[in-house]
C-alpha positions in Angstrom: 133.8 81.8 38.7 131.8 81.0 41.8 129.1 82.8 43.5 128.3 83.2 47.3 124.8 82.1 48.1 122.9 85.0 49.5 122.5 85.2 53.3 119.1 84.2 54.1 117.7 87.4 56.5 116.7 86.5 60.0 113.9 88.2 61.3 113.6 90.0 65.0 111.2 88.7 67.3 109.7 91.0 69.6 107.6 89.9 72.7 105.3 91.8 75.0 106.1 90.7 78.9 104.3 91.5 82.0 105.8 91.6 85.4 105.0 92.7 89.3 106.3 95.9 89.7 106.6 98.1 93.1 105.5 101.9 92.9 107.1 104.4 95.2 104.6 107.5 95.4 106.8 110.5 97.3 105.1 113.4 98.9 106.0 116.5 100.2 107.4 117.4 102.5 110.2 115.0 101.1 112.1 114.7 104.2 109.5 113.5 106.2 108.8 111.0 103.5 112.4 110.0 103.2 112.3 109.6 106.9 109.3 107.4 106.7 111.1 105.2 103.8 114.0 104.7 106.0 111.9 103.3 109.2 110.5 100.8 106.4 114.0 99.7 105.0 115.4 99.5 108.7 112.5 97.2 109.6 112.9 94.9 106.4 116.3 95.2 104.9 116.8 94.2 101.9 113.1 94.5 100.6 113.7 96.6 97.8 116.8 94.3 96.5 116.5 93.2 92.9 113.0 94.6 92.6 111.4 96.7 89.9 110.5 99.8 91.6 108.4 102.7 89.5 108.6 105.9 90.8 105.3 107.8 90.5 105.9 111.5 90.8 102.4 112.8 89.9 101.7 113.7 93.6 104.9 115.4 94.0 105.5 116.9 90.6 108.7 118.2 90.7 111.3 120.0 88.2 114.0 117.8 86.3 116.7 118.6 88.8 114.8 117.7 91.7 113.8 114.2 89.9 117.5 114.0 89.4 118.2 114.5 92.7 115.5 112.2 94.0 116.4 108.9 92.0 120.5 109.6 93.5 118.6 109.5 97.0 116.9 106.3 96.3 119.9 104.6 94.5 122.3 105.5 97.9 119.4 103.7 99.8 119.5 100.2 97.2 116.6 101.6 95.7 116.7 101.1 91.7 114.1 103.1 89.6 113.5 101.8 86.5 110.7 103.9 85.1 108.9 107.1 86.3 105.3 108.1 86.1 105.0 111.9 85.7 101.8 112.9 83.7 102.4 115.4 81.1 105.9 114.1 80.4 106.6 111.8 77.5 110.8 111.9 78.2 113.1 113.2 80.7 117.0 113.6 80.3 118.8 110.7 78.9 120.7 109.9 82.5 117.4 109.3 84.0 115.0 106.7 83.7 112.6 106.3 80.9 108.8 107.6 81.6 106.1 105.4 81.4 103.3 106.6 79.4 99.3 105.3 79.5 100.3 102.7 82.5 97.4 101.3 84.2 97.0 99.6 87.4 96.0 96.1 87.9 93.6 95.6 90.9 90.9 93.1 91.7 88.6 94.4 89.2 90.6 94.5 86.3 92.7 97.1 85.0 91.9 100.9 85.6 93.8 103.9 84.2 94.9 106.7 86.4 91.8 108.8 86.8 89.7 105.9 87.7 92.1 104.6 90.4 92.2 107.9 92.1 88.6 108.0 92.3 88.6 104.6 93.9 91.2 105.5 96.4 89.1 108.7 97.5 86.0 107.0 98.1 87.9 104.3 100.4 87.2 104.2 103.9 89.6 105.6 106.2 93.4 105.3 106.3 96.0 103.6 108.5 99.4 104.9 110.0 102.4 103.0 108.2 101.9 102.9 104.4 103.8 100.8 102.8 104.9 100.7 99.0 102.3 99.7 96.6 102.9 95.8 96.2 102.0 93.5 93.2 101.3 96.4 90.7 101.2 94.4 87.7 101.9 96.7 84.7 101.2 94.3 82.0 97.9 93.1 83.7 98.9 89.9 84.6 101.3 87.9 86.6 102.0 84.3 87.0 102.1 82.9 90.6 105.6 81.7 91.5 106.2 78.0 91.9 107.0 76.8 95.6 109.1 73.6 96.6 108.5 70.6 94.2 104.7 70.6 94.8 102.9 72.5 91.6 100.6 75.2 93.1 96.9 74.3 92.6 94.7 77.5 91.5 91.2 76.6 92.3 88.5 77.5 90.1 87.2 80.5 92.5 90.6 81.9 92.0 92.5 80.5 95.4 96.0 79.6 94.9 97.0 76.6 97.1 100.5 75.5 98.0 101.1 72.0 99.5 104.8 72.8 99.9 106.5 74.8 102.8 107.7 78.1 101.1 111.5 78.1 101.4 113.6 81.6 102.2 114.4 83.4 99.2 111.0 82.2 97.6 108.4 84.8 96.5 104.6 83.8 95.5 102.9 86.6 94.0 99.2 85.8 93.2 96.8 88.9 91.8 93.7 86.8 91.2 92.7 85.6 94.8 93.7 84.2 98.1 96.5 82.3 98.9 96.4 79.0 101.4 99.8 77.6 102.5 99.3 74.3 103.8 103.0 74.6 105.3 105.0 77.0 106.8 106.9 80.1 105.3 110.4 80.6 106.0 112.2 83.8 107.0 113.2 85.6 103.9 110.4 84.5 101.9 107.4 86.5 100.7 103.9 86.1 99.9 101.8 88.6 97.7 98.1 88.3 97.3 95.2 90.0 95.9 92.8 88.5 98.6 93.6 87.0 102.1 96.9 84.7 102.8 95.9 81.7 105.1 99.1 80.0 106.6 98.4 76.9 108.3 102.2 76.4 109.4 104.4 79.3 111.3 104.9 82.6 109.3 108.6 83.9 109.4 108.8 86.0 106.3 106.7 88.9 105.1 103.1 88.6 103.8 101.0 91.1 102.0 97.3 90.8 101.5 94.8 93.0 99.5 97.8 94.1 97.4 95.7 95.2 94.3 93.2 97.5 96.6 91.4 95.1 99.0 90.7 96.7 102.1 88.9 93.5 103.4 91.6 91.1 103.2 93.0 89.5 105.8 96.0 87.3 107.1 95.6 84.6 109.1 98.6 82.1 110.4 98.6 79.1 113.1 101.6 80.7 114.5 103.3 84.4 114.1 107.1 84.9 113.3 106.6 87.2 110.7 109.2 89.9 109.6 106.3 91.9 108.2 102.3 92.0 107.7 100.6 94.3 105.5 96.9 94.7 104.2 96.3 97.1 101.4 99.9 98.4 102.0 99.3 99.2 105.7 101.7 97.4 107.4 103.1 96.2 111.0 106.7 94.9 111.7 108.3 92.3 113.9 109.2 94.7 116.4 105.9 96.5 116.6 104.4 93.0 117.4 107.1 91.8 119.7 105.5 90.8 123.0 102.1 91.1 121.6 101.1 88.7 119.3 104.3 87.0 118.4 104.4 83.3 118.4 100.9 82.9 119.0 98.2 82.0 116.2 96.9 85.5 114.6 94.6 87.3 112.0 95.6 90.9 110.8 92.7 92.9 109.0 92.4 96.8 108.6 90.2 98.3 111.6 88.8 101.6 110.2 92.5 103.8 110.3 94.4 101.0 111.6 96.0 97.6 111.2 94.8 95.0 113.9 96.8 91.7 114.4 94.8 90.0 117.0 95.1 86.6 118.5 92.8 83.7 117.6 92.0 81.6 120.4 
């Protein structure tokens, strides 16, 4: 008589991961908000392609039927919602994305719960037209900067990320801990997102978002402006808005009261 050796049970490993997510916060009237979103998508085609997007419904507070309709409308625009924030709900219908409970937003000062970040937002000075989707939000509290080219990016003691190689099309640099300095050029179709300021010592042809975690004092500097989009603290200008004004010139972009200004550097 033979006996089979008992099978050794394998343990299942669970790991926590953090990642950068974009947040959309619809507001009433919804048709006007969708019109603004369509304008954004028209100026930056493919901006949401392959990106995880959180739908924050705490401002709009729609019912379940309206949520289902909105998720479908966004899906037709190429925006895939992976989770929903809605206070007072722990779950929705099975055909809807899951509800995030207790999510916190990463800022330059650390993780803030919703009430605290609303208090911070209410004390901010002024607003600007052309609000971009909130970018660079790390739902887990930390994120790693992407590598650019064959040269290893260097993070200085001050938290500044220095990239010595050009940034190629399709690459995304996300740095939630300070400024980003690029010694080369930034190709069309690439993107830089920084908690602090962005400095490009070559031609900037892609998208640049500075102050992505709520820093209104952040700025964008580049030697030659051919950017598809410039944004500071979520307020943006597009290539067509800069045409004939600051295109092809050395510029800086910064918030001035209630507007995002792009001025040439002498």
